[in-house]
PDB file of N, CA, C and O in Angstrom:
ATOM      1  N   MET A   1       6.626   7.970   9.126  1.00  0.00           N
ATOM      2  CA  MET A   1       6.326   9.274   8.126  1.00  0.00           C
ATOM      3  C   MET A   1       5.343   9.306   7.412  1.00  0.00           C
ATOM      4  O   MET A   1       4.876   8.391   6.734  1.00  0.00           O
ATOM      5  N   ARG A   2       4.910  10.577   7.556  1.00  0.00           N
ATOM      6  CA  ARG A   2       3.718  10.559   6.628  1.00  0.00           C
ATOM      7  C   ARG A   2       4.062  10.780   5.567  1.00  0.00           C
ATOM      8  O   ARG A   2       5.226  10.973   5.216  1.00  0.00           O
ATOM      9  N   MET A   3       2.746  10.787   4.647  1.00  0.00           N
ATOM     10  CA  MET A   3       2.867  10.869   2.960  1.00  0.00           C
ATOM     11  C   MET A   3       3.497  12.191   3.005  1.00  0.00           C
ATOM     12  O   MET A   3       4.602  12.179   3.547  1.00  0.00           O
ATOM     13  N   SER A   4       3.150  13.156   2.644  1.00  0.00           N
ATOM     14  CA  SER A   4       3.782  14.791   2.691  1.00  0.00           C
ATOM     15  C   SER A   4       5.182  14.307   3.252  1.00  0.00           C
ATOM     16  O   SER A   4       5.781  15.378   3.347  1.00  0.00           O
ATOM     17  N   GLU A   5       5.571  13.867   3.443  1.00  0.00           N
ATOM     18  CA  GLU A   5       7.299  13.723   4.258  1.00  0.00           C
ATOM     19  C   GLU A   5       7.943  12.593   2.788  1.00  0.00           C
ATOM     20  O   GLU A   5       9.062  12.454   2.294  1.00  0.00           O
ATOM     21  N   PHE A   6       6.408  11.885   2.449  1.00  0.00           N
ATOM     22  CA  PHE A   6       7.546  10.788   1.824  1.00  0.00           C
ATOM     23  C   PHE A   6       7.854  11.210   0.193  1.00  0.00           C
ATOM     24  O   PHE A   6       8.750  10.854  -0.572  1.00  0.00           O
ATOM     25  N   TRP A   7       6.538  12.258   0.001  1.00  0.00           N
ATOM     26  CA  TRP A   7       6.740  13.113  -1.661  1.00  0.00           C
ATOM     27  C   TRP A   7       7.571  14.099  -1.446  1.00  0.00           C
ATOM     28  O   TRP A   7       8.169  14.334  -2.496  1.00  0.00           O
ATOM     29  N   ARG A   8       8.104  15.217  -0.079  1.00  0.00           N
ATOM     30  CA  ARG A   8       9.092  15.691  -0.026  1.00  0.00           C
ATOM     31  C   ARG A   8      10.419  15.324   0.063  1.00  0.00           C
ATOM     32  O   ARG A   8      11.234  16.181  -0.277  1.00  0.00           O
ATOM     33  N   LEU A   9      10.911  14.043   0.513  1.00  0.00           N
ATOM     34  CA  LEU A   9      12.284  13.397  -0.193  1.00  0.00           C
ATOM     35  C   LEU A   9      11.866  12.675  -1.335  1.00  0.00           C
ATOM     36  O   LEU A   9      12.497  13.349  -2.149  1.00  0.00           O
ATOM     37  N   MET A  10      11.195  11.687  -2.142  1.00  0.00           N
ATOM     38  CA  MET A  10      10.912  11.612  -3.481  1.00  0.00           C
ATOM     39  C   MET A  10      11.260  13.110  -4.585  1.00  0.00           C
ATOM     40  O   MET A  10      11.933  13.125  -5.616  1.00  0.00           O
ATOM     41  N   ASP A  11      10.593  14.160  -3.974  1.00  0.00           N
ATOM     42  CA  ASP A  11      11.704  15.058  -5.140  1.00  0.00           C
ATOM     43  C   ASP A  11      12.416  15.637  -4.856  1.00  0.00           C
ATOM     44  O   ASP A  11      12.935  16.228  -5.802  1.00  0.00           O
ATOM     45  N   ASP A  12      13.087  15.995  -3.302  1.00  0.00           N
ATOM     46  CA  ASP A  12      13.987  16.155  -3.755  1.00  0.00           C
ATOM     47  C   ASP A  12      15.114  15.392  -4.180  1.00  0.00           C
ATOM     48  O   ASP A  12      15.852  15.888  -5.032  1.00  0.00           O
ATOM     49  N   GLU A  13      15.478  13.722  -3.494  1.00  0.00           N
ATOM     50  CA  GLU A  13      16.002  13.433  -4.943  1.00  0.00           C
ATOM     51  C   GLU A  13      15.854  12.895  -5.690  1.00  0.00           C
ATOM     52  O   GLU A  13      16.881  12.350  -6.096  1.00  0.00           O
ATOM     53  N   PHE A  14      14.858  12.653  -6.301  1.00  0.00           N
ATOM     54  CA  PHE A  14      14.626  12.580  -8.032  1.00  0.00           C
ATOM     55  C   PHE A  14      14.020  13.359  -8.912  1.00  0.00           C
ATOM     56  O   PHE A  14      13.676  12.906 -10.004  1.00  0.00           O
ATOM     57  N   GLY A  15      13.725  15.123  -8.429  1.00  0.00           N
ATOM     58  CA  GLY A  15      12.422  16.080  -8.488  1.00  0.00           C
ATOM     59  C   GLY A  15      11.644  15.783  -8.835  1.00  0.00           C
ATOM     60  O   GLY A  15      11.732  14.648  -9.304  1.00  0.00           O
ATOM     61  N   ALA A  16      10.330  16.414  -8.928  1.00  0.00           N
ATOM     62  CA  ALA A  16       8.952  16.665  -9.038  1.00  0.00           C
ATOM     63  C   ALA A  16       8.512  15.658 -10.184  1.00  0.00           C
ATOM     64  O   ALA A  16       7.551  14.916  -9.980  1.00  0.00           O
ATOM     65  N   SER A  17       9.590  15.604 -12.059  1.00  0.00           N
ATOM     66  CA  SER A  17       9.016  15.149 -12.695  1.00  0.00           C
ATOM     67  C   SER A  17       9.442  13.026 -12.821  1.00  0.00           C
ATOM     68  O   SER A  17       9.121  11.893 -13.180  1.00  0.00           O
ATOM     69  N   TYR A  18      10.278  13.846 -12.239  1.00  0.00           N
ATOM     70  CA  TYR A  18      10.813  11.902 -12.101  1.00  0.00           C
ATOM     71  C   TYR A  18      10.651  11.425 -11.200  1.00  0.00           C
ATOM     72  O   TYR A  18      10.657  10.201 -11.325  1.00  0.00           O
ATOM     73  N   SER A  19      10.387  11.981  -9.632  1.00  0.00           N
ATOM     74  CA  SER A  19       9.819  10.896  -8.956  1.00  0.00           C
ATOM     75  C   SER A  19       8.292  10.710  -9.391  1.00  0.00           C
ATOM     76  O   SER A  19       8.177   9.619  -8.834  1.00  0.00           O
ATOM     77  N   ARG A  20       7.029  10.922  -9.952  1.00  0.00           N
ATOM     78  CA  ARG A  20       5.928  10.476  -9.835  1.00  0.00           C
ATOM     79  C   ARG A  20       5.926   9.865 -11.082  1.00  0.00           C
ATOM     80  O   ARG A  20       4.804   9.460 -11.387  1.00  0.00           O
ATOM     81  N   MET A  21       7.011   9.603 -12.123  1.00  0.00           N
ATOM     82  CA  MET A  21       7.463   8.685 -13.057  1.00  0.00           C
ATOM     83  C   MET A  21       7.887   7.324 -12.242  1.00  0.00           C
ATOM     84  O   MET A  21       7.171   6.323 -12.210  1.00  0.00           O
ATOM     85  N   LEU A  22       9.136   7.437 -11.599  1.00  0.00           N
ATOM     86  CA  LEU A  22       9.602   6.278 -10.424  1.00  0.00           C
ATOM     87  C   LEU A  22       8.609   5.589 -10.319  1.00  0.00           C
ATOM     88  O   LEU A  22       8.281   4.514 -10.821  1.00  0.00           O
ATOM     89  N   ALA A  23       7.627   7.013  -8.881  1.00  0.00           N
ATOM     90  CA  ALA A  23       6.662   5.921  -8.074  1.00  0.00           C
ATOM     91  C   ALA A  23       5.694   4.787  -8.710  1.00  0.00           C
ATOM     92  O   ALA A  23       5.275   3.784  -8.134  1.00  0.00           O
ATOM     93  N   SER A  24       5.353   5.350 -10.532  1.00  0.00           N
ATOM     94  CA  SER A  24       3.818   4.502 -11.408  1.00  0.00           C
ATOM     95  C   SER A  24       4.885   3.998 -11.779  1.00  0.00           C
ATOM     96  O   SER A  24       4.524   3.617 -12.893  1.00  0.00           O
ATOM     97  N   THR A  25       6.728   3.473 -11.639  1.00  0.00           N
ATOM     98  CA  THR A  25       7.566   1.973 -13.155  1.00  0.00           C
ATOM     99  C   THR A  25       8.099   1.317 -12.203  1.00  0.00           C
ATOM    100  O   THR A  25       7.777   0.131 -12.129  1.00  0.00           O
ATOM    101  N   HIS A  26       9.112   1.886 -11.140  1.00  0.00           N
ATOM    102  CA  HIS A  26       9.823   1.340 -10.795  1.00  0.00           C
ATOM    103  C   HIS A  26       9.455   0.376  -9.807  1.00  0.00           C
ATOM    104  O   HIS A  26       8.820   0.855  -8.868  1.00  0.00           O
ATOM    105  N   VAL A  27       9.721  -1.076  -9.754  1.00  0.00           N
ATOM    106  CA  VAL A  27       9.272  -2.164  -9.180  1.00  0.00           C
ATOM    107  C   VAL A  27      10.176  -2.133  -7.868  1.00  0.00           C
ATOM    108  O   VAL A  27      11.237  -1.536  -7.684  1.00  0.00           O
ATOM    109  N   LEU A  28       9.327  -3.084  -6.873  1.00  0.00           N
ATOM    110  CA  LEU A  28       9.954  -2.741  -5.564  1.00  0.00           C
ATOM    111  C   LEU A  28      10.243  -4.111  -5.478  1.00  0.00           C
ATOM    112  O   LEU A  28       9.453  -4.632  -4.691  1.00  0.00           O
ATOM    113  N   HIS A  29      11.349  -5.233  -6.136  1.00  0.00           N
ATOM    114  CA  HIS A  29      11.665  -6.344  -5.083  1.00  0.00           C
ATOM    115  C   HIS A  29      11.399  -6.741  -4.021  1.00  0.00           C
ATOM    116  O   HIS A  29      10.534  -7.611  -3.926  1.00  0.00           O
ATOM    117  N   ALA A  30      12.103  -6.200  -2.777  1.00  0.00           N
ATOM    118  CA  ALA A  30      11.945  -5.878  -1.440  1.00  0.00           C
ATOM    119  C   ALA A  30      10.357  -5.599  -1.106  1.00  0.00           C
ATOM    120  O   ALA A  30      10.078  -6.122  -0.027  1.00  0.00           O
ATOM    121  N   LEU A  31       9.503  -5.092  -1.565  1.00  0.00           N
ATOM    122  CA  LEU A  31       8.414  -5.331  -1.076  1.00  0.00           C
ATOM    123  C   LEU A  31       7.358  -5.807  -2.180  1.00  0.00           C
ATOM    124  O   LEU A  31       6.699  -4.979  -2.810  1.00  0.00           O
ATOM    125  N   ASP A  32       7.227  -7.239  -2.389  1.00  0.00           N
ATOM    126  CA  ASP A  32       6.619  -7.763  -3.059  1.00  0.00           C
ATOM    127  C   ASP A  32       6.440  -7.885  -4.912  1.00  0.00           C
ATOM    128  O   ASP A  32       5.595  -8.552  -5.509  1.00  0.00           O
ATOM    129  N   ASP A  33       7.517  -7.018  -5.511  1.00  0.00           N
ATOM    130  CA  ASP A  33       7.399  -6.810  -6.385  1.00  0.00           C
ATOM    131  C   ASP A  33       6.431  -5.654  -6.749  1.00  0.00           C
ATOM    132  O   ASP A  33       6.180  -5.717  -7.953  1.00  0.00           O
ATOM    133  N   LEU A  34       5.802  -4.629  -6.145  1.00  0.00           N
ATOM    134  CA  LEU A  34       4.644  -3.876  -6.117  1.00  0.00           C
ATOM    135  C   LEU A  34       6.091  -2.645  -6.576  1.00  0.00           C
ATOM    136  O   LEU A  34       7.294  -2.906  -6.592  1.00  0.00           O
ATOM    137  N   THR A  35       5.262  -1.043  -6.972  1.00  0.00           N
ATOM    138  CA  THR A  35       5.876  -0.029  -8.119  1.00  0.00           C
ATOM    139  C   THR A  35       5.265   0.329  -6.342  1.00  0.00           C
ATOM    140  O   THR A  35       4.427  -0.201  -5.611  1.00  0.00           O
ATOM    141  N   VAL A  36       6.442   1.788  -6.176  1.00  0.00           N
ATOM    142  CA  VAL A  36       5.948   2.512  -5.267  1.00  0.00           C
ATOM    143  C   VAL A  36       4.639   2.840  -5.299  1.00  0.00           C
ATOM    144  O   VAL A  36       4.096   2.263  -4.357  1.00  0.00           O
ATOM    145  N   GLU A  37       3.976   3.386  -5.827  1.00  0.00           N
ATOM    146  CA  GLU A  37       2.435   4.193  -5.793  1.00  0.00           C
ATOM    147  C   GLU A  37       2.058   2.482  -5.428  1.00  0.00           C
ATOM    148  O   GLU A  37       1.956   2.341  -4.209  1.00  0.00           O
ATOM    149  N   GLN A  38       1.893   1.517  -6.000  1.00  0.00           N
ATOM    150  CA  GLN A  38       1.790   0.029  -5.063  1.00  0.00           C
ATOM    151  C   GLN A  38       1.645   0.043  -3.366  1.00  0.00           C
ATOM    152  O   GLN A  38       0.958  -0.010  -2.346  1.00  0.00           O
ATOM    153  N   ALA A  39       3.033   0.175  -4.092  1.00  0.00           N
ATOM    154  CA  ALA A  39       2.849  -0.495  -2.654  1.00  0.00           C
ATOM    155  C   ALA A  39       2.081   0.709  -1.031  1.00  0.00           C
ATOM    156  O   ALA A  39       1.757   0.440   0.126  1.00  0.00           O
ATOM    157  N   LEU A  40       2.096   1.864  -1.781  1.00  0.00           N
ATOM    158  CA  LEU A  40       1.586   2.699  -0.581  1.00  0.00           C
ATOM    159  C   LEU A  40      -0.163   2.710  -0.937  1.00  0.00           C
ATOM    160  O   LEU A  40      -1.144   2.912  -0.222  1.00  0.00           O
ATOM    161  N   ALA A  41      -0.046   2.485  -1.968  1.00  0.00           N
ATOM    162  CA  ALA A  41      -1.957   1.626  -1.990  1.00  0.00           C
ATOM    163  C   ALA A  41      -2.280   0.734  -1.127  1.00  0.00           C
ATOM    164  O   ALA A  41      -3.369   0.656  -0.560  1.00  0.00           O
ATOM    165  N   ALA A  42      -1.344   0.017  -0.986  1.00  0.00           N
ATOM    166  CA  ALA A  42      -1.489  -1.337   0.187  1.00  0.00           C
ATOM    167  C   ALA A  42      -1.412  -0.786   1.683  1.00  0.00           C
ATOM    168  O   ALA A  42      -1.941  -1.469   2.560  1.00  0.00           O
ATOM    169  N   HIS A  43      -1.097  -0.186   1.852  1.00  0.00           N
ATOM    170  CA  HIS A  43      -0.905   0.475   3.079  1.00  0.00           C
ATOM    171  C   HIS A  43       0.715   0.044   3.597  1.00  0.00           C
ATOM    172  O   HIS A  43       0.760  -0.550   4.674  1.00  0.00           O
ATOM    173  N   ARG A  44       2.064   0.314   2.876  1.00  0.00           N
ATOM    174  CA  ARG A  44       2.329  -0.120   3.573  1.00  0.00           C
ATOM    175  C   ARG A  44       3.569   1.416   4.130  1.00  0.00           C
ATOM    176  O   ARG A  44       3.402   2.431   3.454  1.00  0.00           O
ATOM    177  N   ARG A  45       4.299   1.478   4.873  1.00  0.00           N
ATOM    178  CA  ARG A  45       4.361   2.257   5.511  1.00  0.00           C
ATOM    179  C   ARG A  45       5.950   3.084   4.704  1.00  0.00           C
ATOM    180  O   ARG A  45       7.024   2.514   4.511  1.00  0.00           O
ATOM    181  N   PRO A  46       5.589   4.593   4.358  1.00  0.00           N
ATOM    182  CA  PRO A  46       5.976   5.506   3.132  1.00  0.00           C
ATOM    183  C   PRO A  46       7.857   5.242   3.784  1.00  0.00           C
ATOM    184  O   PRO A  46       8.795   5.482   3.024  1.00  0.00           O
ATOM    185  N   ARG A  47       8.117   4.689   5.387  1.00  0.00           N
ATOM    186  CA  ARG A  47       9.837   5.018   5.858  1.00  0.00           C
ATOM    187  C   ARG A  47       9.969   3.429   5.274  1.00  0.00           C
ATOM    188  O   ARG A  47      11.178   3.195   5.253  1.00  0.00           O
ATOM    189  N   ASP A  48       9.350   2.449   4.876  1.00  0.00           N
ATOM    190  CA  ASP A  48       9.397   0.833   4.113  1.00  0.00           C
ATOM    191  C   ASP A  48       9.825   1.243   2.831  1.00  0.00           C
ATOM    192  O   ASP A  48      10.867   0.906   2.270  1.00  0.00           O
ATOM    193  N   VAL A  49       8.923   2.015   2.401  1.00  0.00           N
ATOM    194  CA  VAL A  49       8.532   2.115   0.755  1.00  0.00           C
ATOM    195  C   VAL A  49      10.299   3.105   0.585  1.00  0.00           C
ATOM    196  O   VAL A  49      11.142   3.035  -0.309  1.00  0.00           O
ATOM    197  N   TRP A  50      10.274   3.816   1.670  1.00  0.00           N
ATOM    198  CA  TRP A  50      11.142   4.713   1.069  1.00  0.00           C
ATOM    199  C   TRP A  50      12.338   4.423   1.186  1.00  0.00           C
ATOM    200  O   TRP A  50      12.936   5.197   0.440  1.00  0.00           O
ATOM    201  N   GLU A  51      13.044   3.767   1.680  1.00  0.00           N
ATOM    202  CA  GLU A  51      14.204   2.798   2.530  1.00  0.00           C
ATOM    203  C   GLU A  51      14.066   1.993   1.078  1.00  0.00           C
ATOM    204  O   GLU A  51      14.415   2.549   0.036  1.00  0.00           O
ATOM    205  N   ALA A  52      13.665   0.982   1.089  1.00  0.00           N
ATOM    206  CA  ALA A  52      12.997   0.073  -0.500  1.00  0.00           C
ATOM    207  C   ALA A  52      14.130   0.907  -1.219  1.00  0.00           C
ATOM    208  O   ALA A  52      15.360   0.843  -1.228  1.00  0.00           O
ATOM    209  N   LEU A  53      12.829   2.028  -2.046  1.00  0.00           N
ATOM    210  CA  LEU A  53      13.333   2.847  -2.925  1.00  0.00           C
ATOM    211  C   LEU A  53      14.954   3.020  -3.062  1.00  0.00           C
ATOM    212  O   LEU A  53      15.798   2.689  -3.894  1.00  0.00           O
ATOM    213  N   CYS A  54      14.949   3.608  -1.997  1.00  0.00           N
ATOM    214  CA  CYS A  54      17.006   4.129  -1.861  1.00  0.00           C
ATOM    215  C   CYS A  54      17.352   2.790  -2.014  1.00  0.00           C
ATOM    216  O   CYS A  54      17.724   2.735  -3.186  1.00  0.00           O
ATOM    217  N   ASP A  55      17.435   1.866  -1.615  1.00  0.00           N
ATOM    218  CA  ASP A  55      18.378   0.858  -1.488  1.00  0.00           C
ATOM    219  C   ASP A  55      18.433   0.533  -3.198  1.00  0.00           C
ATOM    220  O   ASP A  55      19.487   0.421  -3.824  1.00  0.00           O
ATOM    221  N   ASP A  56      17.499   0.451  -3.602  1.00  0.00           N
ATOM    222  CA  ASP A  56      17.486   0.317  -5.163  1.00  0.00           C
ATOM    223  C   ASP A  56      18.016   1.526  -6.232  1.00  0.00           C
ATOM    224  O   ASP A  56      18.525   1.233  -7.314  1.00  0.00           O
ATOM    225  N   MET A  57      17.895   2.418  -5.941  1.00  0.00           N
ATOM    226  CA  MET A  57      18.629   3.105  -6.575  1.00  0.00           C
ATOM    227  C   MET A  57      19.786   3.712  -5.757  1.00  0.00           C
ATOM    228  O   MET A  57      19.908   4.937  -5.754  1.00  0.00           O
ATOM    229  N   ASN A  58      20.454   3.109  -5.218  1.00  0.00           N
ATOM    230  CA  ASN A  58      21.485   3.476  -4.489  1.00  0.00           C
ATOM    231  C   ASN A  58      21.661   4.797  -4.037  1.00  0.00           C
ATOM    232  O   ASN A  58      22.645   5.401  -4.463  1.00  0.00           O
ATOM    233  N   VAL A  59      20.940   5.329  -3.300  1.00  0.00           N
ATOM    234  CA  VAL A  59      21.224   6.835  -2.637  1.00  0.00           C
ATOM    235  C   VAL A  59      21.720   6.552  -1.251  1.00  0.00           C
ATOM    236  O   VAL A  59      20.999   6.047  -0.390  1.00  0.00           O
ATOM    237  N   PRO A  60      23.188   6.949  -1.027  1.00  0.00           N
ATOM    238  CA  PRO A  60      23.194   7.163  -0.120  1.00  0.00           C
ATOM    239  C   PRO A  60      23.185   7.415   1.292  1.00  0.00           C
ATOM    240  O   PRO A  60      23.084   8.641   1.316  1.00  0.00           O
ATOM    241  N   PRO A  61      23.217   7.116   2.212  1.00  0.00           N
ATOM    242  CA  PRO A  61      22.509   7.402   4.172  1.00  0.00           C
ATOM    243  C   PRO A  61      22.656   9.006   3.908  1.00  0.00           C
ATOM    244  O   PRO A  61      21.518   9.382   4.187  1.00  0.00           O
ATOM    245  N   GLU A  62      23.154   9.801   3.653  1.00  0.00           N
ATOM    246  CA  GLU A  62      23.800  10.518   3.907  1.00  0.00           C
ATOM    247  C   GLU A  62      22.700  11.691   2.816  1.00  0.00           C
ATOM    248  O   GLU A  62      22.753  12.920   2.775  1.00  0.00           O
ATOM    249  N   ARG A  63      21.923  10.899   2.162  1.00  0.00           N
ATOM    250  CA  ARG A  63      20.445  11.874   1.471  1.00  0.00           C
ATOM    251  C   ARG A  63      19.272  11.580   1.266  1.00  0.00           C
ATOM    252  O   ARG A  63      18.493  11.956   0.391  1.00  0.00           O
ATOM    253  N   ARG A  64      19.051  10.236   2.896  1.00  0.00           N
ATOM    254  CA  ARG A  64      18.428   9.672   2.505  1.00  0.00           C
ATOM    255  C   ARG A  64      17.228  10.628   3.642  1.00  0.00           C
ATOM    256  O   ARG A  64      16.045  10.448   3.353  1.00  0.00           O
ATOM    257  N   LEU A  65      17.398  11.206   4.377  1.00  0.00           N
ATOM    258  CA  LEU A  65      16.650  12.184   4.936  1.00  0.00           C
ATOM    259  C   LEU A  65      16.080  13.438   4.729  1.00  0.00           C
ATOM    260  O   LEU A  65      15.409  14.142   5.483  1.00  0.00           O
ATOM    261  N   GLY A  66      16.517  13.629   3.396  1.00  0.00           N
ATOM    262  CA  GLY A  66      16.271  15.131   2.323  1.00  0.00           C
ATOM    263  C   GLY A  66      17.343  16.496   2.253  1.00  0.00           C
ATOM    264  O   GLY A  66      18.535  16.575   2.554  1.00  0.00           O
ATOM    265  N   VAL A  67      16.688  17.200   1.891  1.00  0.00           N
ATOM    266  CA  VAL A  67      17.552  18.095   1.808  1.00  0.00           C
ATOM    267  C   VAL A  67      17.508  18.976   3.410  1.00  0.00           C
ATOM    268  O   VAL A  67      16.744  18.919   4.373  1.00  0.00           O
ATOM    269  N   ASP A  68      18.446  19.584   3.168  1.00  0.00           N
ATOM    270  CA  ASP A  68      17.681  20.520   5.318  1.00  0.00           C
ATOM    271  C   ASP A  68      17.221  21.559   4.827  1.00  0.00           C
ATOM    272  O   ASP A  68      17.656  22.209   3.877  1.00  0.00           O
ATOM    273  N   LEU A  69      15.992  21.805   5.707  1.00  0.00           N
ATOM    274  CA  LEU A  69      14.554  22.965   5.106  1.00  0.00           C
ATOM    275  C   LEU A  69      15.776  24.244   6.301  1.00  0.00           C
ATOM    276  O   LEU A  69      16.612  23.942   7.152  1.00  0.00           O
ATOM    277  N   PRO A  70      15.353  25.494   5.841  1.00  0.00           N
ATOM    278  CA  PRO A  70      15.895  26.753   6.549  1.00  0.00           C
ATOM    279  C   PRO A  70      14.695  26.506   7.846  1.00  0.00           C
ATOM    280  O   PRO A  70      13.590  25.972   7.755  1.00  0.00           O
ATOM    281  N   VAL A  71      15.428  27.156   9.149  1.00  0.00           N
ATOM    282  CA  VAL A  71      14.736  27.394  10.020  1.00  0.00           C
ATOM    283  C   VAL A  71      14.051  28.724   9.991  1.00  0.00           C
ATOM    284  O   VAL A  71      14.575  29.838   9.975  1.00  0.00           O
ATOM    285  N   ARG A  72      12.653  28.369   9.988  1.00  0.00           N
ATOM    286  CA  ARG A  72      11.883  29.668  10.062  1.00  0.00           C
ATOM    287  C   ARG A  72      11.661  30.139  11.155  1.00  0.00           C
ATOM    288  O   ARG A  72      11.178  29.442  12.048  1.00  0.00           O
ATOM    289  N   ASP A  73      11.985  31.515  11.339  1.00  0.00           N
ATOM    290  CA  ASP A  73      11.855  32.498  12.312  1.00  0.00           C
ATOM    291  C   ASP A  73      10.313  31.999  13.439  1.00  0.00           C
ATOM    292  O   ASP A  73       9.522  31.174  12.982  1.00  0.00           O
ATOM    293  N   ASN A  74      10.124  32.481  14.566  1.00  0.00           N
ATOM    294  CA  ASN A  74       8.753  32.326  15.156  1.00  0.00           C
ATOM    295  C   ASN A  74       8.281  33.805  15.532  1.00  0.00           C
ATOM    296  O   ASN A  74       8.775  34.499  16.421  1.00  0.00           O
ATOM    297  N   PRO A  75       7.256  34.143  14.705  1.00  0.00           N
ATOM    298  CA  PRO A  75       6.990  35.696  14.674  1.00  0.00           C
ATOM    299  C   PRO A  75       6.110  35.480  15.963  1.00  0.00           C
ATOM    300  O   PRO A  75       4.944  35.846  15.817  1.00  0.00           O
ATOM    301  N   LYS A  76       6.394  35.022  17.046  1.00  0.00           N
ATOM    302  CA  LYS A  76       5.354  35.298  18.365  1.00  0.00           C
ATOM    303  C   LYS A  76       6.700  36.061  19.690  1.00  0.00           C
ATOM    304  O   LYS A  76       6.667  36.798  20.676  1.00  0.00           O
ATOM    305  N   GLU A  77       8.117  35.017  18.594  1.00  0.00           N
ATOM    306  CA  GLU A  77       9.069  35.907  19.303  1.00  0.00           C
ATOM    307  C   GLU A  77       9.644  37.202  19.020  1.00  0.00           C
ATOM    308  O   GLU A  77      10.442  37.885  19.661  1.00  0.00           O
ATOM    309  N   SER A  78       8.946  37.421  17.697  1.00  0.00           N
ATOM    310  CA  SER A  78       9.787  39.067  17.640  1.00  0.00           C
ATOM    311  C   SER A  78       9.344  39.735  17.967  1.00  0.00           C
ATOM    312  O   SER A  78       9.837  40.863  17.965  1.00  0.00           O
TER     313      SER A  78
END
């Protein structure tokens, strides 16, 4: 997972403002009691950070992949 994907999932699930606040304050006990931001800064895999946060926040499995994005038309095929 790329960092851009991580932040898209955060914003999809928690909203842009709350996701930033959550990242700076929520302690992930499964990741050595680091906040989300600290875990990412310590080069923890974004997927591992996301999964730990989802577990803590009781995000159901069906929402852990984020909102489905619309399929974009390929202008070369038109």
